[in-house]
C-alpha positions as CSV (number, residue, x, y, z in Angstrom):
1,X,131.0,93.2,109.1
2,X,130.3,95.5,106.6
3,X,131.7,98.9,107.1
4,X,130.9,102.4,105.6
5,X,134.2,102.8,104.4
6,X,133.8,99.5,102.4
7,X,130.9,101.0,101.0
8,X,133.0,104.2,99.9
9,X,135.6,102.6,98.4
10,X,133.1,100.6,96.2
11,X,131.6,103.8,95.0
12,X,135.0,105.4,93.9
13,X,135.3,102.1,91.5
14,X,131.9,102.2,90.3
15,X,131.6,102.8,86.5
16,X,128.4,104.8,86.9
17,X,129.4,107.1,89.7
18,X,129.9,110.2,87.5
19,X,126.2,109.8,86.4
20,X,125.1,111.0,89.8
21,X,126.2,114.4,88.9
22,X,123.3,114.4,86.1
23,X,120.7,114.5,88.7
24,X,119.1,117.0,90.9
25,X,119.3,115.2,94.5
26,X,118.3,116.8,97.7
27,X,121.3,117.5,100.2
28,X,121.1,115.2,103.3
29,X,118.1,113.1,101.5
30,X,118.4,109.2,100.3
31,X,116.1,108.7,97.5
32,X,115.0,105.0,97.1
33,X,111.7,105.6,95.5
34,X,112.9,105.6,91.7
35,X,110.5,102.7,91.3
36,X,107.8,105.1,91.7
37,X,109.0,108.2,90.5
38,X,112.7,108.9,89.2
39,X,114.3,112.3,90.0
40,X,115.1,115.0,87.7
41,X,118.1,115.1,85.7
42,X,119.8,118.2,84.3
43,X,119.6,117.2,80.9
44,X,115.7,116.8,81.1
45,X,116.0,120.4,82.5
46,X,117.7,121.5,79.7
47,X,115.6,120.1,77.1
48,X,112.0,121.3,78.8
49,X,113.7,124.8,79.1
50,X,114.6,124.7,75.3
51,X,111.5,123.6,74.3
52,X,109.4,126.2,76.3
53,X,111.7,129.4,75.9
54,X,112.6,128.8,72.3
55,X,110.3,126.3,70.2
56,X,107.1,127.2,72.2
57,X,107.5,130.8,72.8
58,X,109.5,132.0,69.7
59,X,108.6,129.2,67.4
60,X,104.8,129.1,68.6
61,X,103.0,126.8,65.9
62,X,105.5,126.9,63.8
63,X,107.3,124.6,66.0
64,X,105.2,121.6,65.0
65,X,107.2,121.9,61.6
66,X,110.5,123.4,62.4
67,X,111.1,121.6,65.6
68,X,109.7,118.0,64.4
69,X,107.3,118.1,67.2
70,X,104.5,115.7,65.2
71,X,107.5,113.4,64.9
72,X,108.4,113.1,68.3
73,X,106.0,109.8,69.3
74,X,108.1,107.7,66.9
75,X,111.5,109.6,67.1
76,X,111.6,109.1,70.9
77,X,110.4,105.2,70.5
78,X,113.4,104.6,68.1
79,X,115.6,106.1,70.9
80,X,114.0,103.8,73.9
81,X,113.7,100.9,71.5
82,X,117.4,100.0,72.7
83,X,116.5,99.8,76.4
84,X,114.2,96.8,75.8
85,X,115.7,94.8,72.8
86,X,113.4,96.0,70.3
87,X,114.2,97.3,66.4
88,X,113.8,100.8,65.1
89,X,110.1,101.2,64.3
90,X,108.6,98.7,66.8
91,X,108.1,101.4,69.8
92,X,106.1,104.4,70.0
93,X,105.9,107.0,72.9
94,X,102.5,108.1,73.6
95,X,99.3,108.4,75.9
96,X,100.1,106.5,79.3
97,X,100.8,103.2,80.3
98,X,96.9,102.2,80.9
99,X,95.5,103.5,77.9
100,X,98.3,101.9,75.9
101,X,97.5,98.5,77.6
102,X,93.8,99.1,76.5
103,X,94.7,99.8,72.9
104,X,97.0,96.7,72.9
105,X,94.3,94.5,74.5
106,X,91.5,95.7,72.2
107,X,93.5,95.2,69.1
108,X,95.0,91.6,70.6
109,X,91.4,90.1,71.2
110,X,90.4,91.0,67.7
111,X,93.0,89.0,66.2
112,X,91.7,85.8,67.8
113,X,88.1,85.8,67.4
114,X,87.6,82.3,68.0
115,X,89.3,82.4,71.4
116,X,87.2,83.5,74.5
117,X,89.7,83.3,77.7
118,X,92.0,86.2,78.9
119,X,94.6,85.4,81.5
120,X,96.3,87.7,84.1
121,X,97.9,87.4,87.6
122,X,95.5,88.3,90.2
123,X,98.3,90.1,92.1
124,X,98.9,92.2,88.8
125,X,99.0,96.1,89.4
126,X,95.3,96.9,89.8
127,X,94.9,99.1,86.8
128,X,96.3,96.2,84.7
129,X,93.4,94.3,86.1
130,X,90.7,96.8,85.7
131,X,91.8,97.8,82.1
132,X,92.0,94.2,80.9
133,X,88.2,93.3,82.2
134,X,87.1,96.5,80.8
135,X,88.4,95.7,77.4
136,X,87.3,92.2,77.1
137,X,83.6,93.3,78.1
138,X,83.9,95.4,74.9
139,X,85.3,92.7,72.6
140,X,82.1,92.2,70.6
141,X,81.6,88.7,72.0
142,X,81.5,86.8,75.3
143,X,85.0,86.7,76.9
144,X,86.2,85.4,80.2
145,X,88.9,87.3,82.2
146,X,90.6,84.9,84.7
147,X,92.4,86.2,87.5
148,X,95.1,83.2,88.3
149,X,98.1,82.7,90.5
150,X,100.6,83.1,87.9
151,X,102.5,80.0,89.2
152,X,99.5,77.8,87.6
153,X,99.8,79.1,84.3
154,X,100.8,75.9,82.8
155,X,97.4,74.6,83.9
156,X,95.6,77.3,82.8
157,X,96.7,77.5,78.9
158,X,94.8,75.8,76.5
159,X,93.0,76.3,72.9
160,X,90.6,78.9,74.3
161,X,93.1,81.1,75.7
162,X,93.4,84.5,73.6
163,X,95.7,86.7,75.6
164,X,97.8,86.6,78.5
165,X,98.7,89.6,80.2
166,X,101.4,89.8,83.0
167,X,103.7,92.3,84.7
168,X,107.4,91.4,84.4
169,X,108.5,92.7,87.7
170,X,105.9,92.8,90.3
171,X,105.2,96.1,91.7
172,X,104.9,94.9,95.3
173,X,107.5,92.1,95.9
174,X,110.1,93.0,93.0
175,X,109.8,89.5,91.5
176,X,110.8,89.3,88.1
177,X,109.3,86.4,85.9
178,X,111.2,84.4,83.1
179,X,109.8,86.3,80.0
180,X,111.3,84.2,77.6
181,X,109.8,81.0,79.3
182,X,106.3,82.2,79.8
183,X,106.0,83.9,76.3
184,X,107.1,80.4,74.6
185,X,104.5,78.6,76.9
186,X,101.6,81.2,76.0
187,X,102.8,80.6,71.9
188,X,102.8,77.0,72.0
189,X,99.1,77.2,73.6
190,X,98.3,79.4,70.4
191,X,97.7,82.5,72.5
192,X,99.1,86.0,72.5
193,X,101.4,87.6,74.8
194,X,101.4,91.1,76.5
195,X,103.9,92.3,78.7
196,X,103.6,95.4,81.4
197,X,107.2,96.6,81.5
198,X,106.3,99.2,84.1
199,X,109.1,98.1,86.8
200,X,111.3,96.7,84.2
201,X,112.4,99.3,81.7
202,X,115.8,100.9,82.8
203,X,115.8,98.5,85.9
204,X,116.8,95.1,84.1
205,X,117.8,94.1,80.8
206,X,115.0,93.4,78.6
207,X,115.0,91.8,74.8
208,X,112.0,91.7,73.4
209,X,113.3,90.3,70.2
210,X,115.0,87.3,71.6
211,X,112.1,86.4,73.8
212,X,109.8,86.4,70.7
213,X,107.4,88.9,72.6
214,X,104.2,90.0,70.6
215,X,103.1,93.4,72.5
216,X,104.5,95.4,75.4
217,X,104.1,98.6,77.1
218,X,105.3,100.5,80.1
219,X,106.0,103.8,81.4
220,X,109.0,106.2,81.6
221,X,108.3,108.3,84.7
222,X,110.0,105.5,87.0
223,X,113.5,104.2,86.4
224,X,114.0,106.3,83.0
225,X,113.5,109.6,85.0
226,X,111.1,111.3,82.6
227,X,108.7,113.3,85.1
228,X,105.5,112.8,86.8
229,X,102.9,111.7,84.5
230,X,105.2,111.6,81.6
231,X,103.9,109.5,78.4
232,X,104.0,105.8,78.2
233,X,105.4,103.5,75.6
234,X,104.0,100.6,73.6
235,X,106.0,97.8,71.6
236,X,104.6,96.0,68.4
237,X,106.6,93.3,67.0
238,X,107.0,94.0,63.1
239,X,105.3,90.8,62.1
240,X,102.1,92.3,63.8
241,X,102.4,95.9,62.3
242,X,99.5,96.5,59.8
243,X,97.8,93.4,61.1
244,X,96.9,94.5,64.6
245,X,94.4,97.4,64.6
246,X,94.3,100.3,67.2
247,X,90.8,100.3,68.4
248,X,91.1,104.1,69.7
249,X,92.1,105.4,66.2
250,X,92.6,109.4,65.7
251,X,93.4,111.8,63.1
252,X,97.3,111.7,63.7
253,X,97.1,108.0,63.1
254,X,95.7,108.6,59.9
255,X,97.7,107.9,56.8
256,X,97.1,111.7,55.7
257,X,96.2,113.4,58.6
258,X,96.2,116.7,57.1
259,X,93.7,115.9,54.3
260,X,90.8,115.5,56.8
261,X,89.1,112.7,55.3
262,X,85.8,111.2,56.4
263,X,87.0,107.5,56.5
264,X,90.0,106.3,58.3
265,X,93.1,105.1,56.8
266,X,95.8,103.8,59.0
267,X,99.4,105.0,58.9
268,X,101.9,102.7,58.3
269,X,104.0,101.1,61.2
270,X,103.7,102.8,64.8
271,X,102.2,106.0,63.7
272,X,98.7,104.4,63.6
273,X,98.9,103.8,67.0
274,X,99.0,107.8,67.8
275,X,95.5,108.7,68.5
276,X,95.9,112.2,69.5
277,X,98.7,115.4,69.6
278,X,102.0,114.6,71.4
279,X,102.3,116.1,74.7
280,X,105.2,118.0,73.6
281,X,106.9,119.1,76.7
282,X,106.6,115.7,78.5
283,X,108.1,114.1,75.6
284,X,110.8,116.9,76.1
285,X,111.6,115.6,79.3
286,X,111.9,112.1,78.4
287,X,114.1,113.2,75.1
288,X,116.6,114.7,77.7
289,X,116.4,111.9,80.3
290,X,117.7,109.4,77.6
291,X,120.5,111.6,77.0
292,X,121.9,110.2,80.3
293,X,121.0,106.7,79.3
294,X,122.9,106.9,76.2
295,X,126.0,107.0,78.5
296,X,125.4,103.7,80.3
297,X,124.6,100.0,79.4
298,X,122.0,97.7,80.7
299,X,124.6,95.5,81.5
300,X,126.5,97.9,84.0
301,X,122.9,98.8,85.4
302,X,122.3,95.4,86.1
303,X,125.4,94.5,87.6
304,X,125.1,97.4,90.0
305,X,121.3,97.0,90.6
306,X,122.0,93.4,91.9
307,X,125.0,94.6,94.2
308,X,123.2,97.4,95.7
309,X,120.2,95.3,96.3
310,X,122.4,92.2,97.9
311,X,124.0,94.7,99.9
312,X,120.9,96.1,101.5
313,X,119.6,92.9,102.1
314,X,122.6,91.6,103.8
315,X,122.7,94.8,106.1
316,X,119.1,94.5,106.8
317,X,119.3,91.0,108.1
318,X,122.8,91.8,109.8
319,X,121.3,94.9,111.7
320,X,117.7,94.0,112.3
321,X,117.7,90.1,112.3
322,X,114.0,88.7,112.6
323,X,112.4,92.4,112.3
324,X,111.6,92.3,108.9
325,X,110.6,89.7,106.1
326,X,112.6,89.8,102.9
327,X,109.8,89.6,100.6
328,X,111.7,90.2,97.3
329,X,113.6,86.8,95.8
330,X,117.3,86.4,96.6
331,X,117.4,84.8,93.4
332,X,119.1,87.0,91.3
333,X,117.4,85.7,88.3
334,X,114.1,86.5,89.8
335,X,114.5,89.8,91.4
336,X,114.0,93.1,89.7
337,X,115.6,96.3,91.0
338,X,114.1,96.8,94.3
339,X,113.8,95.4,97.6
340,X,110.6,94.7,99.7
341,X,110.3,94.5,103.3
342,X,107.4,92.9,105.0
343,X,106.3,94.2,108.6
344,X,102.9,94.9,109.9
345,X,103.6,98.4,110.9
346,X,104.9,99.2,107.5
347,X,103.1,102.4,106.9
348,X,104.2,103.8,109.9
349,X,107.9,102.7,109.4
350,X,108.1,104.3,105.8
351,X,106.5,107.6,107.3
352,X,109.3,107.9,109.9
353,X,112.1,106.9,107.7
354,X,111.0,109.8,105.2
355,X,111.3,112.4,108.3
356,X,114.6,111.0,108.9
357,X,115.7,111.7,105.2
358,X,115.1,107.8,103.5
359,X,112.3,108.2,100.8
360,X,110.8,104.5,100.1
361,X,107.0,104.1,99.9
362,X,104.4,101.7,101.2
363,X,101.9,99.6,99.6
364,X,99.4,97.2,101.2
365,X,99.3,94.6,102.5
366,X,102.3,95.7,104.9
367,X,105.2,96.0,102.3
368,X,107.9,98.6,102.8
369,X,109.2,99.6,99.1
370,X,112.9,100.3,98.4
371,X,114.1,101.3,94.9
372,X,117.6,100.8,93.8
373,X,118.2,103.1,90.8
374,X,122.1,102.5,89.8
375,X,122.4,105.9,88.0
376,X,122.7,108.1,90.8
377,X,122.4,105.9,94.2
378,X,125.8,105.0,95.6
379,X,126.7,102.1,98.1
380,X,127.3,104.7,100.8
381,X,123.5,105.7,100.6
382,X,122.5,102.0,101.3
383,X,124.7,101.6,104.2
384,X,123.1,105.3,105.5
385,X,119.7,104.0,104.7
386,X,120.0,100.8,106.6
387,X,121.4,102.8,109.7
388,X,118.6,105.3,109.7
389,X,116.1,102.5,109.5
390,X,118.0,101.0,112.5
391,X,117.3,104.2,114.5
392,X,113.9,104.2,113.5
393,X,113.0,100.7,114.7
394,X,115.2,100.9,117.7
395,X,113.7,104.2,118.8
396,X,110.1,102.8,117.7
397,X,109.4,106.3,116.5
398,X,107.2,104.5,114.1
399,X,104.6,103.9,116.6
400,X,104.0,107.6,117.1
401,X,100.4,108.3,116.2
402,X,101.2,110.9,113.7
403,X,102.8,108.4,111.6
404,X,99.5,106.2,111.3
405,X,97.5,109.2,109.5
406,X,97.4,107.9,105.8
407,X,98.2,110.3,103.0
408,X,96.4,110.1,99.8
409,X,99.4,109.0,98.2
410,X,101.3,106.1,100.3
């Protein structure tokens, strides 16, 4: 039997323990929703204040030059590159994830004009499906988007497949796909590979270089803790830069934006993918958040992530045997940094838990999601969260009618 004291001892031996102090966490609350929105960290708070109080309030328009605002998308791209195994000059921070996917899809389809099939996962995040279908419809030639069971990918790959879009870690189940094996298969079939890293970046080690990934995009407001609606990022492998074209060109992606030329000439490198003005305050929040990441390695994060999720699963199965279906894979090689529990009353359970100070979230159909973010989560938090889950289930408080009322965000 696992005791609370055992968890406390593990916390005291934890290499990442000091980083918890960098986050503003509510007293008495256990935050298990960092896979949806990360909490604010002190370094972000300070950096945003610096931008607002000094660079904006005092520098005003001069700060585009004096504070280097214009260079933030590529500078922060270089900072973030290490977290996905990319080289400097291969990552850009701009727009939001769906817009970045649209750009990459549009550019990728133009690279393979003799192919007319796009494959994506029928269980993919809905925005990914919507945007790939919309961009395929605008490809300038007849395209077919096939929503497939990702486990049947081998049978679907052929000489007509132009692009495959998959999410590396499933947003509902937390299942992690084999990025290298899948990318290799797509390349052998002559297709291009685009990965969505929304639930991967900052959660699991990534190595786009070793996996020969063509393109990827992700967000920064989940495990990277950059704040609600923070800009996303995109990755374009060096060999495709200057070949892949931005289908949504803007003046700041021009080689000479302040010459205001009528004809578009793309800038070199990732700058060509900048469409409009940088979101300076949101970028400042990411800049501060990355300061915390400078003090941790992805190996440390992954080791603790697996330990936290193992502990949660073991405690749930010990204290609540047969009550929940553990939807997330047990195999470490197939697990992201979340645990999803299946239950027909999942929505009410999550709402009752939130009232008890454990913050998770719910996704249809019948999935209770819990994110495990090693920078600030303790082992004792996991123990206490399961204790409160036991209380919610044994008291059946989740059956109260008020917990059945759906919020606009679940």
